[in-house]
All heavy atoms as TSV, in Angstrom:
chain	resi	resn	atom	element	x	y	z
A	1	MET	N	N	0.857	-1.164	-0.002
A	1	MET	CA	C	0.004	-0.002	0.004
A	1	MET	C	C	0.898	1.232	0.008
A	1	MET	O	O	1.769	1.381	0.827
A	1	MET	CB	C	-0.883	-0.025	1.235
A	1	MET	CG	C	-1.879	1.090	1.310
A	1	MET	SD	S	-3.135	0.671	2.513
A	1	MET	CE	C	-3.102	2.121	3.512
A	2	SER	N	N	0.685	2.101	-0.933
A	2	SER	CA	C	1.507	3.304	-0.997
A	2	SER	C	C	0.855	4.425	-0.202
A	2	SER	O	O	-0.314	4.366	0.124
A	2	SER	CB	C	1.690	3.744	-2.459
A	2	SER	OG	O	0.478	4.229	-2.971
A	3	GLU	N	N	1.638	5.441	0.057
A	3	GLU	CA	C	1.107	6.582	0.817
A	3	GLU	C	C	0.014	7.305	0.058
A	3	GLU	O	O	-0.824	7.967	0.645
A	3	GLU	CB	C	2.240	7.559	1.145
A	3	GLU	CG	C	3.188	7.030	2.193
A	3	GLU	CD	C	4.280	8.007	2.524
A	3	GLU	OE1	O	4.849	8.626	1.594
A	3	GLU	OE2	O	4.562	8.177	3.707
A	4	GLU	N	N	-0.002	7.177	-1.244
A	4	GLU	CA	C	-0.992	7.878	-2.063
A	4	GLU	C	C	-2.403	7.333	-1.815
A	4	GLU	O	O	-3.372	8.028	-1.999
A	4	GLU	CB	C	-0.647	7.730	-3.529
A	4	GLU	CG	C	0.667	8.407	-3.897
A	4	GLU	CD	C	1.142	8.055	-5.279
A	4	GLU	OE1	O	0.501	7.205	-5.930
A	4	GLU	OE2	O	2.143	8.595	-5.714
A	5	THR	N	N	-2.519	6.069	-1.390
A	5	THR	CA	C	-3.832	5.477	-1.192
A	5	THR	C	C	-4.406	5.763	0.177
A	5	THR	O	O	-5.549	5.460	0.456
A	5	THR	CB	C	-3.780	3.943	-1.401
A	5	THR	OG1	O	-2.879	3.395	-0.437
A	5	THR	CG2	C	-3.325	3.600	-2.796
A	6	VAL	N	N	-3.605	6.351	1.063
A	6	VAL	CA	C	-4.074	6.658	2.408
A	6	VAL	C	C	-4.837	7.976	2.370
A	6	VAL	O	O	-4.301	8.997	1.956
A	6	VAL	CB	C	-2.901	6.780	3.412
A	6	VAL	CG1	C	-3.397	7.197	4.782
A	6	VAL	CG2	C	-2.146	5.478	3.469
A	7	PRO	N	N	-6.132	7.959	2.724
A	7	PRO	CA	C	-6.890	9.218	2.700
A	7	PRO	C	C	-6.354	10.207	3.729
A	7	PRO	O	O	-5.996	9.835	4.839
A	7	PRO	CB	C	-8.319	8.794	3.064
A	7	PRO	CG	C	-8.180	7.481	3.741
A	7	PRO	CD	C	-6.908	6.859	3.215
A	8	GLN	N	N	-6.283	11.442	3.350
A	8	GLN	CA	C	-5.789	12.484	4.257
A	8	GLN	C	C	-6.975	13.198	4.865
A	8	GLN	O	O	-7.955	13.493	4.195
A	8	GLN	CB	C	-4.943	13.489	3.485
A	8	GLN	CG	C	-3.685	12.880	2.938
A	8	GLN	CD	C	-2.839	13.910	2.225
A	8	GLN	OE1	O	-2.982	15.087	2.462
A	8	GLN	NE2	N	-1.978	13.455	1.346
A	9	GLN	N	N	-6.880	13.425	6.151
A	9	GLN	CA	C	-7.918	14.144	6.880
A	9	GLN	C	C	-7.324	15.381	7.498
A	9	GLN	O	O	-6.182	15.398	7.893
A	9	GLN	CB	C	-8.518	13.264	7.976
A	9	GLN	CG	C	-9.195	12.019	7.434
A	9	GLN	CD	C	-9.691	11.124	8.554
A	9	GLN	OE1	O	-9.440	11.378	9.723
A	9	GLN	NE2	N	-10.392	10.080	8.210
A	10	GLY	N	N	-8.119	16.407	7.582
A	10	GLY	CA	C	-7.666	17.587	8.276
A	10	GLY	C	C	-6.819	18.496	7.434
A	10	GLY	O	O	-7.348	19.239	6.629
A	11	GLY	N	N	-5.495	18.425	7.573
A	11	GLY	CA	C	-4.536	19.377	7.029
A	11	GLY	C	C	-4.894	20.004	5.694
A	11	GLY	O	O	-5.319	19.336	4.764
A	12	THR	N	N	-4.657	21.299	5.617
A	12	THR	CA	C	-4.934	22.012	4.381
A	12	THR	C	C	-3.644	22.402	3.662
A	12	THR	O	O	-3.671	23.169	2.705
A	12	THR	CB	C	-5.751	23.297	4.675
A	12	THR	OG1	O	-5.010	24.100	5.587
A	12	THR	CG2	C	-7.097	22.962	5.263
A	13	THR	N	N	-2.497	21.885	4.131
A	13	THR	CA	C	-1.219	22.254	3.539
A	13	THR	C	C	-0.963	21.532	2.237
A	13	THR	O	O	-0.116	21.945	1.466
A	13	THR	CB	C	-0.064	21.952	4.519
A	13	THR	OG1	O	-0.068	20.545	4.776
A	13	THR	CG2	C	-0.222	22.722	5.816
A	14	GLY	N	N	-1.701	20.460	1.973
A	14	GLY	CA	C	-1.474	19.698	0.753
A	14	GLY	C	C	-0.360	18.696	0.869
A	14	GLY	O	O	-0.120	17.917	-0.031
A	15	GLN	N	N	0.357	18.677	1.973
A	15	GLN	CA	C	1.436	17.722	2.166
A	15	GLN	C	C	0.889	16.490	2.868
A	15	GLN	O	O	0.035	16.597	3.750
A	15	GLN	CB	C	2.539	18.343	3.025
A	15	GLN	CG	C	3.217	19.530	2.369
A	15	GLN	CD	C	4.271	20.133	3.274
A	15	GLN	OE1	O	4.347	19.828	4.457
A	15	GLN	NE2	N	5.104	21.003	2.699
A	16	PRO	N	N	1.367	15.313	2.465
A	16	PRO	CA	C	0.905	14.087	3.141
A	16	PRO	C	C	1.388	14.073	4.587
A	16	PRO	O	O	2.470	14.564	4.907
A	16	PRO	CB	C	1.551	12.961	2.338
A	16	PRO	CG	C	2.665	13.594	1.585
A	16	PRO	CD	C	2.320	15.052	1.409
A	17	LYS	N	N	0.553	13.513	5.441
A	17	LYS	CA	C	0.928	13.406	6.846
A	17	LYS	C	C	1.995	12.319	7.013
A	17	LYS	O	O	2.008	11.339	6.293
A	17	LYS	CB	C	-0.279	12.989	7.674
A	17	LYS	CG	C	-1.369	14.034	7.725
A	17	LYS	CD	C	-2.493	13.539	8.598
A	17	LYS	CE	C	-3.631	14.517	8.639
A	17	LYS	NZ	N	-4.739	14.023	9.446
A	18	GLY	N	N	2.833	12.533	7.988
A	18	GLY	CA	C	3.819	11.529	8.298
A	18	GLY	C	C	3.161	10.362	9.019
A	18	GLY	O	O	2.092	10.486	9.612
A	19	LEU	N	N	3.784	9.212	8.956
A	19	LEU	CA	C	3.254	8.015	9.603
A	19	LEU	C	C	3.085	8.213	11.100
A	19	LEU	O	O	2.089	7.814	11.679
A	19	LEU	CB	C	4.170	6.827	9.311
A	19	LEU	CG	C	3.717	5.478	9.857
A	19	LEU	CD1	C	2.339	5.113	9.297
A	19	LEU	CD2	C	4.721	4.412	9.536
A	20	LEU	N	N	4.037	8.867	11.731
A	20	LEU	CA	C	3.952	9.115	13.166
A	20	LEU	C	C	2.744	9.966	13.513
A	20	LEU	O	O	2.014	9.646	14.464
A	20	LEU	CB	C	5.238	9.793	13.668
A	20	LEU	CG	C	5.279	10.098	15.173
A	20	LEU	CD1	C	5.136	8.813	15.971
A	20	LEU	CD2	C	6.572	10.819	15.520
A	21	GLN	N	N	2.478	10.990	12.735
A	21	GLN	CA	C	1.321	11.839	12.989
A	21	GLN	C	C	0.021	11.069	12.819
A	21	GLN	O	O	-0.916	11.194	13.599
A	21	GLN	CB	C	1.340	13.059	12.061
A	21	GLN	CG	C	0.209	14.040	12.346
A	21	GLN	CD	C	0.233	15.250	11.452
A	21	GLN	OE1	O	1.174	15.435	10.689
A	21	GLN	NE2	N	-0.775	16.084	11.536
A	22	GLN	N	N	-0.032	10.219	11.784
A	22	GLN	CA	C	-1.224	9.392	11.557
A	22	GLN	C	C	-1.446	8.455	12.745
A	22	GLN	O	O	-2.576	8.282	13.209
A	22	GLN	CB	C	-1.094	8.585	10.286
A	22	GLN	CG	C	-1.171	9.420	9.021
A	22	GLN	CD	C	-0.954	8.565	7.770
A	22	GLN	OE1	O	-0.669	7.376	7.854
A	22	GLN	NE2	N	-1.112	9.197	6.617
A	23	MET	N	N	-0.361	7.837	13.224
A	23	MET	CA	C	-0.486	6.912	14.331
A	23	MET	C	C	-0.916	7.632	15.611
A	23	MET	O	O	-1.734	7.115	16.388
A	23	MET	CB	C	0.843	6.188	14.590
A	23	MET	CG	C	1.226	5.227	13.492
A	23	MET	SD	S	0.007	3.911	13.216
A	23	MET	CE	C	0.140	3.038	14.761
A	24	GLU	N	N	-0.391	8.840	15.843
A	24	GLU	CA	C	-0.798	9.605	17.028
A	24	GLU	C	C	-2.279	9.940	16.966
A	24	GLU	O	O	-2.996	9.861	17.993
A	24	GLU	CB	C	0.032	10.859	17.133
A	24	GLU	CG	C	1.475	10.591	17.565
A	24	GLU	CD	C	2.348	11.837	17.532
A	24	GLU	OE1	O	1.921	12.854	16.953
A	24	GLU	OE2	O	3.450	11.779	18.116
A	25	GLU	N	N	-2.776	10.319	15.794
A	25	GLU	CA	C	-4.191	10.655	15.665
A	25	GLU	C	C	-5.064	9.416	15.855
A	25	GLU	O	O	-6.117	9.487	16.499
A	25	GLU	CB	C	-4.447	11.287	14.301
A	25	GLU	CG	C	-3.845	12.668	14.172
A	25	GLU	CD	C	-3.977	13.249	12.784
A	25	GLU	OE1	O	-4.614	12.623	11.922
A	25	GLU	OE2	O	-3.464	14.348	12.568
A	26	LEU	N	N	-4.624	8.295	15.303
A	26	LEU	CA	C	-5.375	7.045	15.492
A	26	LEU	C	C	-5.404	6.617	16.947
A	26	LEU	O	O	-6.452	6.172	17.462
A	26	LEU	CB	C	-4.791	5.934	14.628
A	26	LEU	CG	C	-5.039	6.053	13.134
A	26	LEU	CD1	C	-4.205	5.020	12.364
A	26	LEU	CD2	C	-6.508	5.876	12.805
A	27	MET	N	N	-4.275	6.754	17.643
A	27	MET	CA	C	-4.238	6.382	19.050
A	27	MET	C	C	-5.101	7.304	19.891
A	27	MET	O	O	-5.770	6.844	20.819
A	27	MET	CB	C	-2.777	6.417	19.561
A	27	MET	CG	C	-1.898	5.313	19.001
A	27	MET	SD	S	-2.501	3.654	19.396
A	27	MET	CE	C	-2.239	3.620	21.145
A	28	ALA	N	N	-5.127	8.585	19.559
A	28	ALA	CA	C	-5.967	9.520	20.293
A	28	ALA	C	C	-7.445	9.168	20.093
A	28	ALA	O	O	-8.238	9.175	21.054
A	28	ALA	CB	C	-5.695	10.946	19.846
A	29	ALA	N	N	-7.816	8.838	18.851
A	29	ALA	CA	C	-9.207	8.458	18.580
A	29	ALA	C	C	-9.561	7.160	19.290
A	29	ALA	O	O	-10.653	7.003	19.858
A	29	ALA	CB	C	-9.419	8.322	17.079
A	30	LEU	N	N	-8.635	6.201	19.286
A	30	LEU	CA	C	-8.870	4.934	19.968
A	30	LEU	C	C	-9.024	5.130	21.467
A	30	LEU	O	O	-9.901	4.544	22.089
A	30	LEU	CB	C	-7.708	3.971	19.686
A	30	LEU	CG	C	-7.773	2.607	20.348
A	30	LEU	CD1	C	-9.013	1.850	19.881
A	30	LEU	CD2	C	-6.526	1.796	20.042
A	31	ASN	N	N	-8.182	5.951	22.068
A	31	ASN	CA	C	-8.290	6.231	23.504
A	31	ASN	C	C	-9.616	6.879	23.837
A	31	ASN	O	O	-10.237	6.552	24.856
A	31	ASN	CB	C	-7.136	7.124	23.952
A	31	ASN	CG	C	-5.846	6.355	24.105
A	31	ASN	OD1	O	-5.846	5.155	24.313
A	31	ASN	ND2	N	-4.735	7.055	23.971
A	32	ALA	N	N	-10.095	7.798	23.001
A	32	ALA	CA	C	-11.373	8.427	23.243
A	32	ALA	C	C	-12.508	7.417	23.154
A	32	ALA	O	O	-13.417	7.408	23.993
A	32	ALA	CB	C	-11.594	9.573	22.237
A	33	ASP	N	N	-12.436	6.539	22.144
A	33	ASP	CA	C	-13.478	5.502	22.014
A	33	ASP	C	C	-13.463	4.547	23.202
A	33	ASP	O	O	-14.524	4.154	23.715
A	33	ASP	CB	C	-13.257	4.711	20.721
A	33	ASP	CG	C	-13.603	5.506	19.470
A	33	ASP	OD1	O	-14.256	6.562	19.614
A	33	ASP	OD2	O	-13.222	5.077	18.369
A	34	LEU	N	N	-12.282	4.149	23.638
A	34	LEU	CA	C	-12.189	3.227	24.776
A	34	LEU	C	C	-12.673	3.874	26.069
A	34	LEU	O	O	-13.310	3.235	26.892
A	34	LEU	CB	C	-10.763	2.729	24.930
A	34	LEU	CG	C	-10.281	1.737	23.868
A	34	LEU	CD1	C	-8.809	1.412	24.063
A	34	LEU	CD2	C	-11.136	0.473	23.888
A	35	SER	N	N	-12.399	5.163	26.222
A	35	SER	CA	C	-12.880	5.878	27.416
A	35	SER	C	C	-14.400	5.944	27.432
A	35	SER	O	O	-15.024	5.733	28.469
A	35	SER	CB	C	-12.284	7.281	27.458
A	35	SER	OG	O	-10.893	7.223	27.624
A	36	ALA	N	N	-14.989	6.210	26.286
A	36	ALA	CA	C	-16.442	6.264	26.191
A	36	ALA	C	C	-17.049	4.881	26.451
A	36	ALA	O	O	-18.046	4.747	27.153
A	36	ALA	CB	C	-16.866	6.784	24.809
A	37	LEU	N	N	-16.426	3.855	25.886
A	37	LEU	CA	C	-16.915	2.483	26.101
A	37	LEU	C	C	-16.810	2.111	27.577
A	37	LEU	O	O	-17.745	1.512	28.145
A	37	LEU	CB	C	-16.117	1.504	25.251
A	37	LEU	CG	C	-16.470	0.028	25.398
A	37	LEU	CD1	C	-17.924	-0.222	25.027
A	37	LEU	CD2	C	-15.539	-0.828	24.570
A	38	ASP	N	N	-15.706	2.447	28.216
A	38	ASP	CA	C	-15.522	2.160	29.627
A	38	ASP	C	C	-16.603	2.861	30.463
A	38	ASP	O	O	-17.174	2.244	31.359
A	38	ASP	CB	C	-14.130	2.594	30.077
A	38	ASP	CG	C	-13.867	2.244	31.522
A	38	ASP	OD1	O	-14.141	1.099	31.928
A	38	ASP	OD2	O	-13.367	3.119	32.257
A	39	ALA	N	N	-16.876	4.110	30.161
A	39	ALA	CA	C	-17.906	4.843	30.890
A	39	ALA	C	C	-19.279	4.187	30.700
A	39	ALA	O	O	-20.036	4.033	31.669
A	39	ALA	CB	C	-17.950	6.292	30.436
A	40	ASP	N	N	-19.576	3.773	29.470
A	40	ASP	CA	C	-20.867	3.109	29.207
A	40	ASP	C	C	-20.971	1.784	29.955
A	40	ASP	O	O	-22.007	1.472	30.549
A	40	ASP	CB	C	-21.033	2.835	27.709
A	40	ASP	CG	C	-21.279	4.087	26.901
A	40	ASP	OD1	O	-21.577	5.140	27.509
A	40	ASP	OD2	O	-21.174	4.015	25.668
A	41	LEU	N	N	-19.895	1.012	29.958
A	41	LEU	CA	C	-19.925	-0.284	30.647
A	41	LEU	C	C	-20.048	-0.104	32.151
A	41	LEU	O	O	-20.783	-0.843	32.809
A	41	LEU	CB	C	-18.656	-1.075	30.319
A	41	LEU	CG	C	-18.581	-1.627	28.901
A	41	LEU	CD1	C	-17.218	-2.278	28.655
A	41	LEU	CD2	C	-19.698	-2.626	28.647
A	42	GLN	N	N	-19.357	0.883	32.694
A	42	GLN	CA	C	-19.439	1.104	34.131
A	42	GLN	C	C	-20.832	1.581	34.522
A	42	GLN	O	O	-21.376	1.162	35.547
A	42	GLN	CB	C	-18.381	2.098	34.566
A	42	GLN	CG	C	-16.998	1.521	34.387
A	42	GLN	CD	C	-16.028	1.964	35.453
A	42	GLN	OE1	O	-16.401	2.566	36.438
A	42	GLN	NE2	N	-14.763	1.628	35.238
A	43	ALA	N	N	-21.433	2.428	33.697
A	43	ALA	CA	C	-22.775	2.923	33.995
A	43	ALA	C	C	-23.791	1.799	33.926
A	43	ALA	O	O	-24.661	1.676	34.781
A	43	ALA	CB	C	-23.150	4.033	33.027
A	44	SER	N	N	-23.689	0.939	32.916
A	44	SER	CA	C	-24.647	-0.156	32.790
A	44	SER	C	C	-24.410	-1.215	33.879
A	44	SER	O	O	-25.350	-1.823	34.365
A	44	SER	CB	C	-24.565	-0.800	31.397
A	44	SER	OG	O	-23.321	-1.412	31.207
A	45	GLY	N	N	-23.159	-1.398	34.269
A	45	GLY	CA	C	-22.861	-2.372	35.325
A	45	GLY	C	C	-23.356	-1.906	36.668
A	45	GLY	O	O	-23.901	-2.681	37.449
A	46	ASP	N	N	-23.234	-0.633	36.951
A	46	ASP	CA	C	-23.689	-0.075	38.237
A	46	ASP	C	C	-25.202	-0.087	38.301
A	46	ASP	O	O	-25.778	-0.319	39.362
A	46	ASP	CB	C	-23.183	1.345	38.427
A	46	ASP	CG	C	-21.674	1.402	38.646
A	46	ASP	OD1	O	-21.092	0.337	38.960
A	46	ASP	OD2	O	-21.097	2.474	38.474
A	47	ALA	N	N	-25.872	0.129	37.202
A	47	ALA	CA	C	-27.338	0.181	37.186
A	47	ALA	C	C	-27.935	-1.205	37.420
A	47	ALA	O	O	-29.011	-1.337	37.981
A	47	ALA	CB	C	-27.834	0.746	35.867
A	48	GLY	N	N	-27.214	-2.254	37.002
A	48	GLY	CA	C	-27.749	-3.609	37.117
A	48	GLY	C	C	-27.436	-4.260	38.445
A	48	GLY	O	O	-27.947	-5.326	38.748
A	49	ARG	N	N	-26.627	-3.629	39.262
A	49	ARG	CA	C	-26.248	-4.237	40.539
A	49	ARG	C	C	-27.078	-3.684	41.669
A	49	ARG	O	O	-27.402	-2.505	41.706
A	49	ARG	CB	C	-24.777	-3.933	40.837
A	49	ARG	CG	C	-23.840	-4.643	39.931
A	49	ARG	CD	C	-22.434	-4.446	40.427
A	49	ARG	NE	N	-21.486	-4.920	39.435
A	49	ARG	CZ	C	-20.248	-4.522	39.358
A	49	ARG	NH1	N	-19.787	-3.628	40.209
A	49	ARG	NH2	N	-19.452	-4.976	38.441
A	50	GLN	N	N	-27.359	-4.561	42.624
A	50	GLN	CA	C	-28.003	-4.136	43.854
A	50	GLN	C	C	-27.055	-4.500	44.981
A	50	GLN	O	O	-26.475	-5.588	44.993
A	50	GLN	CB	C	-29.336	-4.854	44.031
A	50	GLN	CG	C	-30.359	-4.457	42.966
A	50	GLN	CD	C	-31.684	-5.154	43.211
A	50	GLN	OE1	O	-31.849	-5.940	44.129
A	50	GLN	NE2	N	-32.653	-4.896	42.342
A	51	PRO	N	N	-26.906	-3.603	45.934
A	51	PRO	CA	C	-25.987	-3.924	47.022
A	51	PRO	C	C	-26.462	-5.129	47.828
A	51	PRO	O	O	-27.663	-5.291	48.090
A	51	PRO	CB	C	-26.004	-2.654	47.875
A	51	PRO	CG	C	-27.179	-1.877	47.449
A	51	PRO	CD	C	-27.527	-2.330	46.078
A	52	VAL	N	N	-25.513	-5.968	48.198
A	52	VAL	CA	C	-25.815	-7.148	49.015
A	52	VAL	C	C	-25.711	-6.749	50.470
A	52	VAL	O	O	-24.688	-6.235	50.901
A	52	VAL	CB	C	-24.842	-8.303	48.702
A	52	VAL	CG1	C	-25.102	-9.486	49.616
A	52	VAL	CG2	C	-24.950	-8.703	47.250
A	53	GLN	N	N	-26.791	-6.970	51.226
A	53	GLN	CA	C	-26.773	-6.610	52.626
A	53	GLN	C	C	-26.180	-7.753	53.429
A	53	GLN	O	O	-26.325	-8.935	53.097
A	53	GLN	CB	C	-28.203	-6.334	53.117
A	53	GLN	CG	C	-28.809	-5.123	52.408
A	53	GLN	CD	C	-30.249	-4.915	52.863
A	53	GLN	OE1	O	-30.773	-5.663	53.681
A	53	GLN	NE2	N	-30.881	-3.899	52.321
A	54	GLU	N	N	-25.500	-7.408	54.516
A	54	GLU	CA	C	-24.905	-8.437	55.362
A	54	GLU	C	C	-25.999	-9.308	55.977
A	54	GLU	O	O	-27.056	-8.843	56.323
A	54	GLU	CB	C	-24.096	-7.786	56.478
A	54	GLU	CG	C	-22.787	-7.189	55.971
A	54	GLU	CD	C	-21.916	-6.745	57.133
A	54	GLU	OE1	O	-21.917	-7.395	58.173
A	54	GLU	OE2	O	-21.237	-5.696	56.969
A	55	GLY	N	N	-25.686	-10.585	56.071
A	55	GLY	CA	C	-26.613	-11.492	56.703
A	55	GLY	C	C	-27.587	-12.140	55.716
A	55	GLY	O	O	-28.344	-13.017	56.077
A	56	GLN	N	N	-27.565	-11.704	54.482
A	56	GLN	CA	C	-28.454	-12.289	53.488
A	56	GLN	C	C	-27.637	-13.187	52.568
A	56	GLN	O	O	-26.601	-12.783	52.082
A	56	GLN	CB	C	-29.145	-11.239	52.624
A	56	GLN	CG	C	-30.216	-10.463	53.341
A	56	GLN	CD	C	-30.912	-9.511	52.388
A	56	GLN	OE1	O	-30.353	-9.090	51.393
A	56	GLN	NE2	N	-32.122	-9.149	52.720
A	57	ALA	N	N	-28.117	-14.407	52.370
A	57	ALA	CA	C	-27.465	-15.286	51.425
A	57	ALA	C	C	-28.070	-15.046	50.069
A	57	ALA	O	O	-29.276	-14.953	49.928
A	57	ALA	CB	C	-27.666	-16.737	51.842
A	58	GLY	N	N	-27.205	-14.919	49.042
A	58	GLY	CA	C	-27.765	-14.516	47.793
A	58	GLY	C	C	-27.697	-15.474	46.715
A	58	GLY	O	O	-28.041	-15.398	45.652
């Protein structure tokens, strides 16, 4: 795969982005997605749980 086939996003300079810059942007997007997923999972997990009171067998 050549650099010409990689779609460019953002920059208006007309120069292709370097591989490092592309990887940094992908990692930032991945981290944002994972943070949102983690928040969703924690919210759904907390909503489905009921506290267990001492002395009750469950």
